[in-house]
C-alpha positions as CSV (number, residue, x, y, z in Angstrom):
1,X,0.0,0.3,0.1
2,X,1.0,3.5,-0.8
3,X,2.4,5.4,2.3
4,X,0.0,8.2,1.3
5,X,-3.1,6.3,1.6
6,X,-5.7,6.3,4.6
7,X,-7.1,3.0,6.1
8,X,-10.2,3.7,7.7
9,X,-14.1,2.8,7.0
10,X,-16.7,4.1,5.2
11,X,-19.8,4.8,8.2
12,X,-23.5,4.5,6.8
13,X,-23.7,8.0,6.9
14,X,-20.5,8.9,4.9
15,X,-18.2,9.7,7.2
16,X,-14.7,8.5,7.5
17,X,-13.2,6.8,10.2
18,X,-9.8,6.0,11.1
19,X,-8.0,4.4,13.6
20,X,-5.2,7.0,15.1
21,X,-2.7,7.1,18.2
22,X,-3.3,9.8,20.6
23,X,-0.5,10.2,23.2
24,X,0.3,6.6,22.3
25,X,-2.9,5.2,23.1
26,X,-5.1,3.8,20.3
27,X,-8.8,5.9,19.2
28,X,-10.8,5.8,16.2
29,X,-11.1,9.1,14.4
30,X,-13.5,11.2,11.8
31,X,-11.5,12.5,9.4
32,X,-12.2,15.2,7.4
33,X,-9.9,16.0,3.9
34,X,-11.1,19.7,4.5
35,X,-11.0,20.1,8.0
36,X,-8.8,23.0,9.5
37,X,-8.2,22.2,12.9
38,X,-8.5,18.4,14.4
39,X,-10.5,18.4,17.6
40,X,-11.4,16.8,20.5
41,X,-14.3,15.4,23.1
42,X,-13.8,16.8,26.4
43,X,-13.6,13.2,28.1
44,X,-10.7,12.4,25.5
45,X,-8.9,15.2,27.1
46,X,-9.3,14.0,30.4
47,X,-8.7,10.4,29.1
48,X,-5.7,11.8,28.3
49,X,-4.3,14.1,30.8
50,X,-4.5,16.7,28.9
51,X,-4.0,20.2,30.0
52,X,-5.1,23.9,28.1
53,X,-2.5,25.5,26.9
54,X,-4.0,28.3,25.6
55,X,-7.1,29.2,23.6
56,X,-8.2,30.4,19.9
57,X,-11.1,31.7,18.2
58,X,-12.4,30.2,15.8
59,X,-15.7,30.3,13.6
60,X,-18.1,27.0,14.1
61,X,-21.2,26.2,12.4
62,X,-23.1,28.8,12.1
63,X,-20.1,31.0,10.9
64,X,-20.3,32.6,14.9
65,X,-16.8,33.0,16.8
66,X,-16.1,30.0,19.6
67,X,-13.2,29.9,22.2
68,X,-11.6,26.9,21.7
69,X,-8.9,25.2,24.9
70,X,-6.4,24.5,23.0
71,X,-3.8,21.3,24.4
72,X,-0.6,20.2,23.3
73,X,-0.2,16.5,22.1
74,X,3.1,14.4,22.9
75,X,2.3,12.1,19.9
76,X,-0.3,12.6,17.1
């Protein structure tokens, strides 16, 4: 397989889910090739014992700004 191909699974709703490792722990992530940011749920941040290192204002949903916490992963 080419190193540029992504292995994953298309779900019934058309979403593409891929296996990934965050801080050396396995997870299944939604892959969006048009996304500007990588995001995780707060429960995953807690599970990985991540600490907020800052905040970033992004446009979300109906194009209104939302302040989001920023975390730093050791590995992705």
